[in-house]
C-alpha positions in Angstrom: 41.9 164.0 33.4 44.0 162.5 36.0 45.9 158.9 35.7 47.6 158.7 38.3 47.4 160.4 41.5 49.5 160.0 45.0 49.7 161.9 48.2 52.0 161.7 51.2 54.2 158.9 50.5 56.6 157.5 52.5 59.1 155.0 52.5 61.1 153.5 55.2 63.6 150.9 56.2 63.4 150.3 59.9 63.6 153.9 61.4 65.2 155.5 58.1 62.7 157.3 55.7 64.3 157.3 52.1 61.1 158.7 50.6 59.6 161.3 53.1 55.8 162.5 52.0 56.0 162.8 48.4 52.9 163.7 46.6 52.7 164.0 42.6 50.5 163.2 40.0 50.3 162.0 36.2 47.6 163.1 33.8 46.7 160.5 30.8 49.0 161.0 28.1 51.4 163.4 30.4 55.4 162.8 30.6 56.3 163.9 34.5 60.3 163.9 34.8 61.4 163.0 38.1 65.1 163.9 38.8 67.5 163.8 41.2 71.3 162.6 42.4 71.7 158.9 43.2 69.9 157.9 46.7 67.5 160.9 46.5 64.8 158.5 46.4 63.6 158.5 43.3 63.9 154.9 42.2 62.1 154.0 45.3 58.8 155.9 44.5 59.1 154.4 40.9 59.0 151.0 43.0 56.2 152.1 44.8 54.1 153.5 42.0 54.6 149.7 40.7 54.3 147.6 44.0 57.9 147.1 43.4 59.3 148.0 46.6 62.0 145.7 48.8 60.6 143.3 51.5 62.6 145.2 54.1 61.0 148.4 52.9 57.6 149.9 54.7 55.9 152.5 52.4 52.4 154.1 53.1 50.5 156.9 51.4 47.3 157.5 49.2 47.5 155.6 45.7 45.1 156.2 42.8 45.6 154.4 39.4 42.4 155.2 37.2 39.6 154.0 38.8 41.6 151.7 41.5 42.4 152.8 44.5 45.4 151.0 45.7 47.3 149.7 49.1 50.8 150.1 48.7 51.6 147.5 50.3 48.9 144.8 48.5 50.7 142.5 46.4 47.4 141.0 44.9 46.5 144.3 44.1 49.4 145.0 41.8 49.3 142.0 40.0 46.1 142.5 38.0 47.9 146.2 36.6 51.7 145.7 36.5 52.7 144.6 32.7 49.4 145.2 31.3 48.2 148.8 32.6 51.8 149.8 34.0 55.0 149.4 32.0 58.5 149.1 33.7 62.0 150.1 32.3 63.8 149.2 34.9 67.8 150.9 35.3 70.0 147.7 35.0 69.2 146.0 31.9 71.2 142.6 33.2 69.4 142.0 36.5 65.9 143.2 34.0 66.6 139.6 32.0 66.4 136.0 32.6 69.9 135.0 31.0 68.6 131.6 30.4 65.7 132.8 28.3 66.2 134.1 24.9 65.6 138.2 24.6 62.7 137.4 22.3 61.0 134.8 24.1 61.0 137.4 27.4 59.5 139.7 25.2 56.8 138.2 23.8 55.7 137.0 27.3 55.0 140.3 28.0 53.0 141.1 25.0 50.0 138.4 26.8 49.1 136.9 22.8 49.3 133.8 21.4 52.6 132.7 21.1 53.3 132.8 17.1 51.6 136.6 17.4 53.5 137.3 20.3 57.1 136.3 19.0 56.7 138.5 15.3 55.6 141.3 17.8 58.7 140.7 19.9 60.7 141.7 16.5 58.8 144.4 15.4 59.1 145.9 18.8 63.1 145.2 18.7 62.9 147.0 15.2 61.0 149.8 16.8 63.6 150.3 19.4 66.6 150.8 16.6 68.1 147.2 16.8 70.2 146.9 13.4 69.2 142.9 13.6 65.9 142.6 15.4 65.2 139.0 13.8 68.8 138.2 15.6 68.5 140.0 18.8 65.3 138.1 19.6 67.1 134.7 19.3 70.5 135.9 21.1 70.6 135.4 25.3 71.0 138.5 27.1 74.8 138.1 27.6 75.0 138.3 23.7 73.6 141.9 23.3 75.4 145.2 24.6 74.4 147.0 27.4 72.8 149.7 25.1 71.0 146.8 22.7 69.7 145.2 25.8 68.3 148.5 27.4 66.4 148.8 23.9 65.1 145.2 24.3 63.8 146.2 27.7 61.9 148.9 26.7 60.4 146.8 24.0 59.3 144.2 27.0 57.8 147.4 29.0 55.9 148.7 25.8 54.9 145.5 25.2 51.1 145.1 26.0 50.3 149.3 25.2 50.4 149.9 29.0 48.3 153.3 30.2 51.8 154.1 32.1 55.6 153.7 31.5 57.6 154.1 34.6 61.0 154.1 32.5 63.9 154.4 35.7 66.6 155.6 34.0 65.8 154.6 30.2 68.6 155.8 28.5 71.5 155.7 31.0 73.8 153.2 29.2 73.1 154.7 25.4 75.4 156.8 23.4 74.2 159.8 22.9 73.2 159.1 19.0 70.7 155.8 20.6 69.8 157.9 23.6 68.0 160.6 20.9 66.7 157.6 19.2 65.3 156.5 22.3 63.7 159.2 23.4 61.6 159.6 19.9 60.7 155.7 20.2 59.5 156.4 24.1 57.8 159.9 22.5 56.4 157.9 19.1 54.6 155.1 21.5 53.6 157.5 23.9 51.4 159.4 21.0 50.5 156.0 19.7 48.7 154.9 22.5 47.9 157.7 25.2 50.2 156.6 27.1 51.5 158.1 30.2 54.6 158.6 31.6 57.0 158.6 34.3 61.1 159.1 33.1 63.0 158.9 35.6 66.8 160.5 35.3 69.7 162.4 36.6 70.1 164.2 33.3 67.9 167.4 33.6 68.9 167.5 29.8 67.5 164.3 28.9 64.3 165.2 31.1 63.8 168.3 28.8 63.7 166.3 25.7 60.5 164.2 26.9 59.1 165.6 29.8 56.1 168.3 30.0 56.6 168.8 34.2 59.9 168.1 36.3 59.9 167.2 40.2 63.2 167.5 41.9 63.8 165.0 44.3 67.0 165.7 47.0 66.6 163.7 50.5 63.6 161.7 49.5 61.3 165.1 49.2 60.3 166.8 45.9 62.2 170.3 46.3 60.9 171.9 43.2 58.0 170.9 40.6 57.0 172.7 37.6 56.7 173.0 33.5 59.8 171.6 32.3 60.7 174.9 30.4 60.4 176.9 33.0 62.3 174.6 35.7 65.3 174.0 32.6 65.0 178.3 32.4 64.4 179.6 35.8 65.1 177.2 38.1 63.2 178.4 41.8 65.4 176.1 44.0 69.7 176.2 44.5 69.4 172.0 44.2 67.8 172.2 40.8 70.5 175.0 39.6 73.3 172.5 41.4 72.1 169.8 38.7 72.4 172.3 35.8 75.7 173.3 36.3 77.0 169.9 37.1 76.4 168.1 33.5 80.2 168.2 32.0 80.9 170.9 29.7 84.6 171.2 28.1 87.7 170.8 30.0 88.5 170.5 33.6 91.4 172.7 34.6 95.1 170.2 34.9 98.3 170.0 33.6 99.6 167.7 30.8 101.7 165.1 32.0 103.2 163.4 29.2 105.3 160.7 29.3 107.8 158.8 26.9 106.4 155.5 24.9 103.0 154.4 24.5 100.8 152.8 27.2 98.8 151.1 25.0 99.7 150.5 21.0 97.0 148.2 18.9 97.6 147.4 15.5 95.4 145.7 13.2 93.1 144.5 15.6 90.5 142.0 14.3 87.5 140.3 16.1 84.5 138.5 16.0 81.9 137.1 18.3 80.2 133.7 17.4 77.1 133.5 15.1 73.9 134.2 17.9 72.1 130.9 15.8 72.9 128.0 13.5 73.8 129.2 9.3 74.6 132.9 10.4 78.3 134.0 9.9 80.5 135.7 13.2 79.7 139.3 14.1 82.7 141.0 13.1 83.5 143.4 16.4 86.5 144.9 15.1 88.1 145.5 11.6 92.0 146.6 11.7 91.5 148.8 14.7 95.0 150.7 15.2 94.8 153.2 18.4 97.9 154.2 20.5 97.4 156.0 24.2 100.9 158.2 24.6 102.1 157.4 28.2 100.2 160.0 30.4 97.6 160.9 28.6 94.0 160.2 28.4 92.3 158.7 24.7 88.6 159.3 24.6 86.4 156.5 22.2 83.6 157.7 21.4 80.9 155.6 19.5 77.3 153.9 19.4 76.5 150.8 21.4 77.9 148.1 19.4 80.5 150.0 17.6 83.2 147.9 19.1 84.4 150.3 21.9 84.1 147.7 24.7 85.4 144.8 22.7 88.6 146.9 22.3 88.8 147.7 26.0 88.7 144.0 27.1 91.3 143.1 24.8 93.5 145.2 25.9 93.0 144.3 29.8 93.6 140.6 28.3 89.6 139.6 29.0 89.1 138.5 25.4 91.7 137.6 22.1 91.9 139.0 18.9 91.6 136.8 15.6 94.0 139.1 14.3 96.5 142.2 15.0 98.9 142.7 18.0 98.5 144.6 20.9 100.5 146.3 24.0 100.0 147.8 27.4 102.6 149.0 29.5 104.5 146.8 27.4 103.2 143.6 27.9 101.1 141.1 26.2 98.5 141.4 27.6 97.6 137.3 26.8 101.0 136.2 28.4 99.9 133.9 31.1 103.6 133.9 32.8 102.8 137.8 33.5 99.3 138.1 34.3 100.0 139.9 38.0 102.5 142.1 36.8 99.8 143.2 34.0 97.0 143.4 36.6 99.2 145.9 38.4 100.1 147.8 35.6 96.6 147.4 34.0 93.0 147.3 35.8 89.7 148.2 34.4 86.4 149.8 35.1 83.4 148.3 33.7 80.3 149.6 32.1 78.3 147.2 34.7 79.4 148.0 38.3 76.9 145.6 40.2 77.6 142.9 37.5 81.5 143.4 38.5 81.7 143.1 41.9 80.8 139.9 43.8 77.3 139.9 45.6 78.2 137.9 48.6 81.6 140.2 49.3 81.2 143.0 51.6 82.6 146.5 50.1 85.4 146.4 52.4 86.1 142.5 51.2 85.9 143.5 47.7 88.7 146.6 47.7 90.6 144.6 50.2 90.7 141.6 47.7 93.7 142.8 45.7 95.7 143.4 48.7 95.7 140.1 49.5 95.8 138.6 46.0 99.3 140.9 45.3 100.0 140.4 48.9 100.4 144.1 49.5 100.6 145.3 52.8 99.4 143.7 56.1 96.2 142.4 56.5 96.1 144.6 59.8 96.0 147.8 57.1 93.8 146.5 54.6 90.4 148.0 56.1 92.2 151.2 56.2 93.5 150.8 52.7 89.7 150.4 51.8 88.7 153.2 53.5 90.9 155.5 51.8 90.0 154.4 48.0 86.3 155.1 49.6 87.0 158.4 50.5 88.8 159.2 47.3 85.4 158.3 45.5 83.5 160.1 47.7 81.7 157.3 49.6 81.8 157.4 53.4 83.8 155.0 56.0 80.5 153.3 56.9 80.2 151.7 53.5 82.9 149.6 54.1 80.5 147.2 56.0 78.2 146.7 53.4 76.4 144.3 50.0 76.7 145.9 46.8 72.7 145.6 46.7 72.4 148.1 49.9 74.1 150.6 47.5 72.3 153.1 44.8 73.5 152.3 41.2 75.6 155.6 41.7 77.4 154.3 44.8 78.4 150.7 43.1 80.2 152.0 40.4 82.0 154.5 42.9 83.1 151.2 44.5 83.8 149.6 41.2 86.4 152.7 40.6 87.7 152.8 43.6 88.5 149.0 43.2 90.4 149.6 39.9 92.9 152.2 41.8 93.7 149.5 44.8 96.8 148.4 43.0 97.9 152.2 41.9 97.8 151.0 37.9 99.6 152.7 35.1 97.0 152.4 32.7 93.0 152.4 33.2 90.4 151.4 30.9 87.4 153.0 31.8 84.3 151.9 29.9 81.5 154.3 30.0 82.7 154.6 34.1 80.4 157.7 34.8 77.3 156.1 32.7 74.9 155.5 36.1 75.8 158.4 38.2 73.6 161.4 38.2 75.3 164.6 37.0 77.0 166.5 40.2 78.7 163.0 41.3 79.6 162.6 37.6 81.2 166.1 37.9 83.2 164.6 41.1 84.0 162.0 39.5 85.4 163.3 36.3 87.4 165.6 38.6 88.7 162.4 40.2 90.0 161.0 37.5 91.7 164.0 36.0 92.9 164.9 39.5 94.5 161.1 39.6 95.6 161.1 36.2 97.7 164.5 36.7 99.1 163.7 39.7 100.5 160.2 38.8 100.8 160.6 35.3 98.5 158.3 35.0 97.4 156.8 31.4 93.5 156.7 30.3 91.3 155.0 27.7 88.1 156.5 28.4 85.4 154.6 26.7 81.9 156.6 26.9 78.7 158.2 24.3 78.9 161.3 26.4 80.5 163.5 24.6 80.7 166.3 27.3 82.7 163.3 29.4 85.3 162.5 27.2 86.2 166.3 26.1 86.3 166.6 30.2 89.5 164.0 30.3 90.7 163.6 26.9 93.6 164.8 25.3 92.8 163.0 22.1 89.5 161.4 20.4 89.2 158.5 18.3 85.8 157.7 16.8 84.3 154.3 16.0 81.4 152.9 14.0 81.0 149.4 12.9 84.2 148.0 14.2 86.8 150.5 12.1 88.1 153.9 13.9 86.6 156.4 11.3 88.1 159.7 12.8 90.9 160.4 15.1 92.6 163.5 16.3 92.5 166.2 19.2 90.0 166.8 21.4 89.4 170.4 20.2 89.7 169.3 16.2 87.3 166.1 16.8 84.9 168.2 18.7 85.1 171.8 16.9 86.0 170.6 13.1 84.4 166.7 12.9 85.6 166.0 9.5 82.9 162.7 9.2 79.2 163.1 8.7 79.0 160.6 11.5 80.7 162.5 14.0 78.4 165.9 13.3 75.6 162.9 14.0 77.1 161.9 17.3 77.4 165.7 18.2 73.9 166.7 17.4 72.7 164.7 19.2 73.7 165.2 22.3 71.2 167.3 24.6 71.1 171.0 25.1 70.2 173.0 27.5 71.0 176.6 29.0 72.8 175.8 32.1 73.3 177.9 35.7 75.8 180.7 36.0 76.9 179.8 39.7 79.8 177.5 40.1 79.1 174.3 41.3 80.8 174.7 44.9 79.1 178.0 45.5 75.9 176.1 44.8 76.7 173.0 46.7 77.9 175.3 49.9 74.7 177.4 49.5 72.3 174.0 49.8 74.5 172.0 52.0 74.3 175.4 54.4 
């Protein structure tokens, strides 16, 4: 029985159509996967299905949800359905939570229960979504959780009222592979328990293959292919679908080794603990005696679950956190030496996991990219615009993006701007904290190739933090595996990936979604589509 039916959806900003004639349906209990590159119209389609289009957008089309015939532009119709019958997991968990209210209180609101029962429900949902300390997480504020933990809290809030339809917009984007597998199991279990239908949006066909019954592929605002997920994955009919399949990282990109002398980063016995979340609790130890080295010109891949301490180590390396014990040197400098901050900034930069949070929302992209030139007095002011445009070109964005603000870009475009900004000072060492997490597969492949090219050309050293084993393998010479704040395995990429010593590493590898990829080269498929 059909739960949702959409016919001829069009979403436009002025004269520009971002969704053009989309029609789809979802049956009760069914999961429809919606796949496409960043900017293809997936999130706008999802927003239209929940009455969440931006104020500047104009949406038209025929939409029926159960017994309701809805006007896409009528806010009054949606207030009766959102939350209670339609749940929504947003792509950016940091933007979907109020920073001034505890996580548990926000989940409790979404359950529509009495206060005490609602809080018990919130803790139970956090436990169901795999948070290790659900009671503590319920009392925490959003900034006190990692990106992966906050994304799971967002899923808990979305299913709190047991909706008929769950719209999940990139719900596993920020999660490591083992937690991703767990969250997918949670979503499927909730769907079976409540008879819930789901629209699962992703740029990763392999992930969609884990949960969806049918899949629709979007490009440039239109659906180019739809069908049962097994058929689409194994025998895609459209070249664009084959391109998405072929773009998933799988193995080393061609390139030369360019190892120099000495170490770009050398950490010895690093300890770090975050303050206790509530009175009487003990501090949360994030790092426990971590020692790692990154040879100059090489890339160390750092892998582990959300909360294992990966990002904490990256922030210590860049001077944003002070370790409780141990020493660290980056390009020969102490990151915390206040007298040499400018010198350290020229030598070491970071690409943050949250691209939206790393860019000033009040600055245009041109101003954000030009800011490092101004602070470090690089070149004449008249040259900054061309330098900024050149950086955008390196990461695959057009010159026209210079005049835009961060909120006018897609998640993938914002991440590429963040990478461009990190490269502005030509650093020697780059800490990449999940730099391709929010990108679709084709752009992810492009950025990984770019990082490899930059590394080989400049002898750039990298600490590449991630949970996508394919992305790690693409760049890393060596891989270190972290769990509970400790390095439990380290070796060459080939050793760790092909002959893991620990059970935990094998668990991470087993959790990676698998599929039979297209055989045609990505470049050939892209040329065919563009033609």
